[in-house]
N, CA and C atoms as a LAMMPS dump frame, in Angstrom:
ITEM: TIMESTEP
0
ITEM: NUMBER OF ATOMS
438
ITEM: BOX BOUNDS ff ff ff
-5.0000000000000000e+02 5.0000000000000000e+02
-5.0000000000000000e+02 5.0000000000000000e+02
-5.0000000000000000e+02 5.0000000000000000e+02
ITEM: ATOMS id mol type element x y z
1 1 1 N 225.18 -124.13 194.386
2 1 2 C 225.544 -122.864 194.973
3 1 3 C 225.468 -121.786 193.883
4 2 1 N 224.855 -120.689 194.235
5 2 2 C 224.755 -119.569 193.312
6 2 3 C 226.023 -118.73 193.373
7 3 1 N 226.494 -118.349 192.211
8 3 2 C 227.668 -117.473 192.173
9 3 3 C 227.21 -116.036 192.377
10 4 1 N 227.909 -115.348 193.24
11 4 2 C 227.6 -113.948 193.446
12 4 3 C 228.495 -113.116 192.535
13 5 1 N 227.877 -112.186 191.871
14 5 2 C 228.648 -111.289 191.026
15 5 3 C 228.427 -109.863 191.507
16 6 1 N 229.442 -109.083 191.39
17 6 2 C 229.352 -107.688 191.757
18 6 3 C 228.662 -106.944 190.621
19 7 1 N 227.658 -106.17 190.946
20 7 2 C 226.991 -105.415 189.873
21 7 3 C 227.973 -104.428 189.239
22 8 1 N 227.89 -104.29 187.94
23 8 2 C 228.759 -103.374 187.21
24 8 3 C 228.221 -101.948 187.302
25 9 1 N 229.125 -101.013 187.467
26 9 2 C 228.764 -99.599 187.569
27 9 3 C 228.897 -98.958 186.193
28 10 1 N 227.841 -98.296 185.761
29 10 2 C 227.891 -97.484 184.548
30 10 3 C 228.141 -96.046 184.998
31 11 1 N 229.385 -95.615 184.894
32 11 2 C 229.796 -94.297 185.378
33 11 3 C 228.865 -93.193 184.904
34 12 1 N 228.528 -93.205 183.63
35 12 2 C 227.777 -92.115 183.022
36 12 3 C 226.336 -92 183.507
37 13 1 N 225.795 -93.058 184.096
38 13 2 C 224.423 -92.996 184.582
39 13 3 C 224.328 -92.837 186.1
40 14 1 N 225.461 -92.757 186.788
41 14 2 C 225.412 -92.605 188.242
42 14 3 C 224.999 -91.18 188.617
43 15 1 N 224.277 -91.022 189.716
44 15 2 C 223.877 -89.678 190.156
45 15 3 C 225.076 -88.76 190.432
46 16 1 N 226.166 -89.301 190.964
47 16 2 C 227.321 -88.437 191.267
48 16 3 C 227.987 -87.924 189.994
49 17 1 N 228.021 -88.73 188.942
50 17 2 C 228.591 -88.264 187.674
51 17 3 C 227.679 -87.204 187.052
52 18 1 N 226.384 -87.416 187.134
53 18 2 C 225.442 -86.428 186.61
54 18 3 C 225.562 -85.11 187.371
55 19 1 N 225.773 -85.177 188.698
56 19 2 C 225.97 -83.961 189.496
57 19 3 C 227.255 -83.241 189.093
58 20 1 N 228.287 -84.009 188.754
59 20 2 C 229.55 -83.426 188.299
60 20 3 C 229.301 -82.571 187.051
61 21 1 N 228.552 -83.098 186.116
62 21 2 C 228.237 -82.354 184.895
63 21 3 C 227.34 -81.147 185.195
64 22 1 N 226.399 -81.334 186.116
65 22 2 C 225.523 -80.226 186.51
66 22 3 C 226.31 -79.119 187.207
67 23 1 N 227.434 -79.478 187.835
68 23 2 C 228.29 -78.5 188.509
69 23 3 C 229.179 -77.752 187.52
70 24 1 N 228.985 -78 186.23
71 24 2 C 229.707 -77.251 185.219
72 24 3 C 230.93 -77.929 184.641
73 25 1 N 231.17 -79.181 184.98
74 25 2 C 232.292 -79.919 184.394
75 25 3 C 231.925 -80.338 182.979
76 26 1 N 232.812 -80.066 182.066
77 26 2 C 232.622 -80.48 180.679
78 26 3 C 233.257 -81.848 180.483
79 27 1 N 232.675 -82.654 179.615
80 27 2 C 233.296 -83.931 179.239
81 27 3 C 234.267 -83.675 178.1
82 28 1 N 235.507 -84.104 178.31
83 28 2 C 236.52 -83.932 177.278
84 28 3 C 236.773 -85.229 176.531
85 29 1 N 237.128 -85.063 175.265
86 29 2 C 237.495 -86.181 174.404
87 29 3 C 238.578 -85.656 173.465
88 30 1 N 239.159 -86.49 172.632
89 30 2 C 240.224 -86.001 171.745
90 30 3 C 239.805 -84.852 170.828
91 31 1 N 238.523 -84.71 170.541
92 31 2 C 238.064 -83.654 169.644
93 31 3 C 238.01 -82.27 170.303
94 32 1 N 237.69 -82.2 171.586
95 32 2 C 237.559 -80.888 172.234
96 32 3 C 238.657 -80.61 173.266
97 33 1 N 239.564 -81.546 173.45
98 33 2 C 240.605 -81.448 174.47
99 33 3 C 241.526 -80.242 174.25
100 34 1 N 242.058 -80.087 173.051
101 34 2 C 243.006 -79.001 172.753
102 34 3 C 242.378 -77.627 172.979
103 35 1 N 241.145 -77.464 172.557
104 35 2 C 240.466 -76.179 172.76
105 35 3 C 240.307 -75.881 174.245
106 36 1 N 240.006 -76.909 175.02
107 36 2 C 239.826 -76.695 176.462
108 36 3 C 241.127 -76.246 177.115
109 37 1 N 242.221 -76.937 176.854
110 37 2 C 243.464 -76.591 177.564
111 37 3 C 244.04 -75.247 177.131
112 38 1 N 243.612 -74.724 176.005
113 38 2 C 244.093 -73.419 175.535
114 38 3 C 243.292 -72.25 176.103
115 39 1 N 242.269 -72.528 176.868
116 39 2 C 241.437 -71.448 177.409
117 39 3 C 242.241 -70.577 178.376
118 40 1 N 241.859 -69.301 178.45
119 40 2 C 242.533 -68.434 179.422
120 40 3 C 242.133 -68.803 180.851
121 41 1 N 242.956 -68.384 181.788
122 41 2 C 242.727 -68.586 183.214
123 41 3 C 243.058 -70.017 183.647
124 42 1 N 242.753 -70.311 184.885
125 42 2 C 243.097 -71.599 185.492
126 42 3 C 242.066 -72.66 185.122
127 43 1 N 242.568 -73.798 184.653
128 43 2 C 241.707 -74.918 184.28
129 43 3 C 242.103 -76.169 185.058
130 44 1 N 241.118 -76.974 185.401
131 44 2 C 241.352 -78.241 186.087
132 44 3 C 240.659 -79.348 185.315
133 45 1 N 241.403 -80.436 185.099
134 45 2 C 240.832 -81.604 184.431
135 45 3 C 240.914 -82.8 185.381
136 46 1 N 239.815 -83.492 185.513
137 46 2 C 239.751 -84.711 186.302
138 46 3 C 239.815 -85.897 185.346
139 47 1 N 240.881 -86.688 185.464
140 47 2 C 241.043 -87.895 184.656
141 47 3 C 240.565 -89.08 185.48
142 48 1 N 239.569 -89.798 184.963
143 48 2 C 239.028 -90.942 185.691
144 48 3 C 239.044 -92.195 184.831
145 49 1 N 239.068 -93.312 185.512
146 49 2 C 239.063 -94.637 184.88
147 49 3 C 237.697 -95.271 185.076
148 50 1 N 237.517 -96.41 184.485
149 50 2 C 236.314 -97.212 184.661
150 50 3 C 236.184 -97.55 186.151
151 51 1 N 235.074 -97.187 186.798
152 51 2 C 234.924 -97.444 188.231
153 51 3 C 234.881 -98.931 188.601
154 52 1 N 234.659 -99.792 187.624
155 52 2 C 234.675 -101.224 187.899
156 52 3 C 236.109 -101.74 188.024
157 53 1 N 237.039 -101.021 187.455
158 53 2 C 238.462 -101.365 187.573
159 53 3 C 239.158 -100.531 188.636
160 54 1 N 238.692 -99.295 188.824
161 54 2 C 239.334 -98.346 189.721
162 54 3 C 238.263 -97.732 190.617
163 55 1 N 238.081 -98.301 191.785
164 55 2 C 237.006 -97.876 192.69
165 55 3 C 237.14 -96.411 193.108
166 56 1 N 238.372 -95.87 193.137
167 56 2 C 238.604 -94.492 193.554
168 56 3 C 237.958 -93.475 192.616
169 57 1 N 237.578 -93.92 191.433
170 57 2 C 236.927 -93.027 190.467
171 57 3 C 235.713 -92.353 191.081
172 58 1 N 234.891 -93.104 191.761
173 58 2 C 233.667 -92.54 192.305
174 58 3 C 233.972 -91.511 193.393
175 59 1 N 235.008 -91.747 194.199
176 59 2 C 235.416 -90.758 195.2
177 59 3 C 235.852 -89.467 194.528
178 60 1 N 236.648 -89.59 193.475
179 60 2 C 237.162 -88.418 192.771
180 60 3 C 236.035 -87.6 192.146
181 61 1 N 235.023 -88.282 191.647
182 61 2 C 233.889 -87.601 191.021
183 61 3 C 233.125 -86.767 192.056
184 62 1 N 233.144 -87.191 193.304
185 62 2 C 232.501 -86.446 194.38
186 62 3 C 233.409 -85.305 194.866
187 63 1 N 234.697 -85.563 194.95
188 63 2 C 235.656 -84.59 195.5
189 63 3 C 235.891 -83.406 194.561
190 64 1 N 235.979 -83.644 193.267
191 64 2 C 236.351 -82.592 192.308
192 64 3 C 235.449 -81.347 192.383
193 65 1 N 234.127 -81.484 192.403
194 65 2 C 233.302 -80.266 192.505
195 65 3 C 233.518 -79.523 193.827
196 66 1 N 233.758 -80.272 194.881
197 66 2 C 234.016 -79.633 196.176
198 66 3 C 235.322 -78.837 196.136
199 67 1 N 236.299 -79.368 195.42
200 67 2 C 237.577 -78.67 195.282
201 67 3 C 237.391 -77.368 194.506
202 68 1 N 236.571 -77.38 193.472
203 68 2 C 236.357 -76.144 192.71
204 68 3 C 235.577 -75.112 193.519
205 69 1 N 234.775 -75.555 194.46
206 69 2 C 234.095 -74.619 195.367
207 69 3 C 235.112 -74.003 196.325
208 70 1 N 236.029 -74.819 196.821
209 70 2 C 237.037 -74.348 197.775
210 70 3 C 238.078 -73.459 197.102
211 71 1 N 238.37 -73.728 195.853
212 71 2 C 239.365 -72.957 195.1
213 71 3 C 238.657 -72.244 193.957
214 72 1 N 238.188 -71.057 194.232
215 72 2 C 237.406 -70.334 193.239
216 72 3 C 238.254 -69.746 192.118
217 73 1 N 239.566 -69.937 192.167
218 73 2 C 240.433 -69.52 191.07
219 73 3 C 240.281 -70.438 189.86
220 74 1 N 239.745 -71.641 190.084
221 74 2 C 239.546 -72.596 188.988
222 74 3 C 238.353 -72.12 188.167
223 75 1 N 238.639 -71.628 186.963
224 75 2 C 237.613 -71.059 186.1
225 75 3 C 237.011 -72.125 185.188
226 76 1 N 237.873 -72.935 184.6
227 76 2 C 237.438 -73.958 183.652
228 76 3 C 237.606 -75.33 184.297
229 77 1 N 236.601 -76.161 184.198
230 77 2 C 236.679 -77.48 184.821
231 77 3 C 236.106 -78.527 183.892
232 78 1 N 236.787 -79.67 183.886
233 78 2 C 236.372 -80.725 182.965
234 78 3 C 236.692 -82.086 183.54
235 79 1 N 236.035 -83.091 182.995
236 79 2 C 236.304 -84.479 183.326
237 79 3 C 236.705 -85.182 182.031
238 80 1 N 237.715 -86.02 182.14
239 80 2 C 238.146 -86.838 181.004
240 80 3 C 237.796 -88.272 181.376
241 81 1 N 236.677 -88.773 180.861
242 81 2 C 236.221 -90.11 181.234
243 81 3 C 236.83 -91.187 180.343
244 82 1 N 236.669 -92.452 180.771
245 82 2 C 237.046 -93.537 179.875
246 82 3 C 236.106 -93.495 178.676
247 83 1 N 236.525 -93.863 177.537
248 83 2 C 237.791 -94.483 177.16
249 83 3 C 238.881 -93.482 176.779
250 84 1 N 238.582 -92.18 176.82
251 84 2 C 239.539 -91.176 176.366
252 84 3 C 240.634 -90.876 177.388
253 85 1 N 240.377 -91.138 178.658
254 85 2 C 241.303 -90.743 179.709
255 85 3 C 242.694 -91.356 179.55
256 86 1 N 242.774 -92.628 179.263
257 86 2 C 244.095 -93.284 179.129
258 86 3 C 244.916 -92.659 178.011
259 87 1 N 244.285 -92.428 176.883
260 87 2 C 245.004 -91.864 175.741
261 87 3 C 245.495 -90.448 176.05
262 88 1 N 244.636 -89.609 176.575
263 88 2 C 244.997 -88.222 176.85
264 88 3 C 245.908 -88.088 178.068
265 89 1 N 245.842 -89.019 178.992
266 89 2 C 246.689 -88.98 180.184
267 89 3 C 248.162 -89.108 179.833
268 90 1 N 248.461 -89.764 178.74
269 90 2 C 249.854 -89.954 178.333
270 90 3 C 250.572 -88.621 178.145
271 91 1 N 249.836 -87.573 177.844
272 91 2 C 250.417 -86.243 177.664
273 91 3 C 251.05 -85.755 178.967
274 92 1 N 250.444 -86.118 180.103
275 92 2 C 250.85 -85.565 181.388
276 92 3 C 251.7 -86.487 182.247
277 93 1 N 251.791 -87.737 181.915
278 93 2 C 252.706 -88.648 182.581
279 93 3 C 252.44 -88.934 184.044
280 94 1 N 251.215 -88.747 184.522
281 94 2 C 250.965 -89.11 185.924
282 94 3 C 250.908 -90.622 186.057
283 95 1 N 251.151 -91.096 187.246
284 95 2 C 251.326 -92.531 187.451
285 95 3 C 250.156 -93.223 188.157
286 96 1 N 249.345 -92.459 188.868
287 96 2 C 248.238 -93.065 189.617
288 96 3 C 246.922 -92.429 189.203
289 97 1 N 245.88 -93.211 189.37
290 97 2 C 244.529 -92.772 189.019
291 97 3 C 243.698 -92.654 190.272
292 98 1 N 242.715 -91.829 190.28
293 98 2 C 242.391 -90.749 189.367
294 98 3 C 243.413 -89.617 189.49
295 99 1 N 243.347 -88.639 188.606
296 99 2 C 244.3 -87.53 188.654
297 99 3 C 243.609 -86.215 188.313
298 100 1 N 244.112 -85.168 188.956
299 100 2 C 243.688 -83.807 188.645
300 100 3 C 244.858 -83.119 187.972
301 101 1 N 244.627 -82.545 186.817
302 101 2 C 245.676 -81.853 186.077
303 101 3 C 245.279 -80.386 185.974
304 102 1 N 246.263 -79.516 186.213
305 102 2 C 246.02 -78.078 186.199
306 102 3 C 246.832 -77.408 185.098
307 103 1 N 246.167 -76.549 184.334
308 103 2 C 246.821 -75.731 183.311
309 103 3 C 246.312 -74.302 183.48
310 104 1 N 247.166 -73.373 183.109
311 104 2 C 246.76 -71.959 183.17
312 104 3 C 247.159 -71.303 181.865
313 105 1 N 246.192 -70.682 181.218
314 105 2 C 246.422 -70.024 179.935
315 105 3 C 247.109 -70.973 178.955
316 106 1 N 246.754 -72.25 179.008
317 106 2 C 247.304 -73.25 178.1
318 106 3 C 248.6 -73.883 178.542
319 107 1 N 249.18 -73.421 179.648
320 107 2 C 250.47 -73.942 180.113
321 107 3 C 250.271 -74.877 181.301
322 108 1 N 251.005 -75.983 181.295
323 108 2 C 250.923 -76.995 182.35
324 108 3 C 251.479 -76.457 183.672
325 109 1 N 250.732 -76.647 184.749
326 109 2 C 251.187 -76.26 186.081
327 109 3 C 251.571 -77.469 186.937
328 110 1 N 250.791 -78.535 186.86
329 110 2 C 251.074 -79.712 187.672
330 110 3 C 249.869 -80.631 187.77
331 111 1 N 250.073 -81.735 188.482
332 111 2 C 249.013 -82.732 188.634
333 111 3 C 249.05 -83.327 190.025
334 112 1 N 247.893 -83.727 190.491
335 112 2 C 247.753 -84.488 191.73
336 112 3 C 247.235 -85.849 191.302
337 113 1 N 248.063 -86.863 191.455
338 113 2 C 247.614 -88.192 191.059
339 113 3 C 247.299 -89.027 192.285
340 114 1 N 246.233 -89.789 192.191
341 114 2 C 245.765 -90.576 193.324
342 114 3 C 244.939 -89.71 194.27
343 115 1 N 244.362 -90.348 195.265
344 115 2 C 243.543 -89.639 196.247
345 115 3 C 244.401 -89.166 197.423
346 116 1 N 243.96 -88.102 198.071
347 116 2 C 244.634 -87.533 199.226
348 116 3 C 243.599 -87.21 200.299
349 117 1 N 244.073 -87.046 201.522
350 117 2 C 243.226 -86.459 202.55
351 117 3 C 242.912 -85.037 202.109
352 118 1 N 241.768 -84.514 202.509
353 118 2 C 241.332 -83.208 202.048
354 118 3 C 242.395 -82.128 202.301
355 119 1 N 242.939 -82.073 203.51
356 119 2 C 243.927 -81.031 203.825
357 119 3 C 245.174 -81.156 202.956
358 120 1 N 245.602 -82.38 202.67
359 120 2 C 246.758 -82.593 201.797
360 120 3 C 246.438 -82.196 200.36
361 121 1 N 245.243 -82.514 199.916
362 121 2 C 244.824 -82.171 198.555
363 121 3 C 244.804 -80.656 198.369
364 122 1 N 244.191 -79.947 199.304
365 122 2 C 244.092 -78.491 199.2
366 122 3 C 245.487 -77.861 199.214
367 123 1 N 246.36 -78.353 200.08
368 123 2 C 247.727 -77.814 200.15
369 123 3 C 248.492 -78.077 198.85
370 124 1 N 248.341 -79.272 198.296
371 124 2 C 249.04 -79.609 197.06
372 124 3 C 248.503 -78.793 195.875
373 125 1 N 247.2 -78.63 195.812
374 125 2 C 246.605 -77.828 194.742
375 125 3 C 247.046 -76.374 194.868
376 126 1 N 247.078 -75.852 196.079
377 126 2 C 247.522 -74.483 196.296
378 126 3 C 248.952 -74.284 195.793
379 127 1 N 249.801 -75.24 196.091
380 127 2 C 251.192 -75.173 195.637
381 127 3 C 251.256 -75.202 194.103
382 128 1 N 250.484 -76.075 193.49
383 128 2 C 250.486 -76.212 192.033
384 128 3 C 249.988 -74.94 191.356
385 129 1 N 248.865 -74.414 191.811
386 129 2 C 248.279 -73.263 191.108
387 129 3 C 249.091 -71.989 191.312
388 130 1 N 249.979 -71.983 192.29
389 130 2 C 250.851 -70.837 192.498
390 130 3 C 252.248 -71.061 191.938
391 131 1 N 252.426 -72.125 191.191
392 131 2 C 253.734 -72.425 190.608
393 131 3 C 253.841 -71.835 189.209
394 132 1 N 255.052 -71.828 188.705
395 132 2 C 255.289 -71.361 187.339
396 132 3 C 255.013 -72.516 186.381
397 133 1 N 254.57 -72.184 185.175
398 133 2 C 254.341 -73.24 184.175
399 133 3 C 255.613 -74.032 183.902
400 134 1 N 255.415 -75.299 183.566
401 134 2 C 256.543 -76.182 183.265
402 134 3 C 256.1 -77.176 182.198
403 135 1 N 257.018 -78.029 181.822
404 135 2 C 256.66 -79.098 180.904
405 135 3 C 256.113 -80.266 181.707
406 136 1 N 255.097 -80.938 181.202
407 136 2 C 254.589 -82.122 181.904
408 136 3 C 255.68 -83.185 181.981
409 137 1 N 255.685 -83.955 183.061
410 137 2 C 256.674 -85.032 183.135
411 137 3 C 256.38 -86.092 182.082
412 138 1 N 257.401 -86.783 181.685
413 138 2 C 257.184 -87.849 180.703
414 138 3 C 256.619 -89.069 181.421
415 139 1 N 256.226 -90.018 180.644
416 139 2 C 255.692 -91.259 181.206
417 139 3 C 256.778 -92.029 181.933
418 140 1 N 258.009 -91.785 181.588
419 140 2 C 259.116 -92.423 182.306
420 140 3 C 259.517 -93.761 181.719
421 141 1 N 259.755 -93.803 180.445
422 141 2 C 260.206 -95.039 179.818
423 141 3 C 261.705 -95.179 180.091
424 142 1 N 262.103 -96.239 180.769
425 142 2 C 263.525 -96.383 181.106
426 142 3 C 264.382 -96.591 179.853
427 143 1 N 265.546 -95.961 179.877
428 143 2 C 266.478 -96.085 178.761
429 143 3 C 267.782 -96.66 179.295
430 144 1 N 268.296 -97.685 178.634
431 144 2 C 269.557 -98.285 179.037
432 144 3 C 270.66 -97.812 178.09
433 145 1 N 271.798 -97.534 178.667
434 145 2 C 272.92 -97.163 177.805
435 145 3 C 273.664 -98.417 177.406
436 146 1 N 274.32 -98.35 176.266
437 146 2 C 275.033 -99.521 175.755
438 146 3 C 276.426 -99.59 176.315
């Protein structure tokens, strides 16, 4: 009997990822991340995982450009791909993947973690981009008192 294996997806060579970059999304890494988040105006970052581990990655790569078309207030847009996404995600403390993180003039506004129905996503993003800056939530390491 032949073993069937699922073909591995190379995120960076997929047509949808290439379209994301063609739509003006910059690839972020630890070297250019700080400069990106300090830019003026509204910025959106898409944090994605390896699509072989997290199938929702490919959906998010398709949805993100559509969201920037629907919300023209988003001036700066970027994708944080693996392997940098896990390390940089710790700054924002979101719990589910993929995630959209919003900053304005360098200040954190909020994040949408996981996938949503389109109407829920648009409503949540609208709420976030109209909110006041805050501190990102922590990762949530439980602390026990003695």
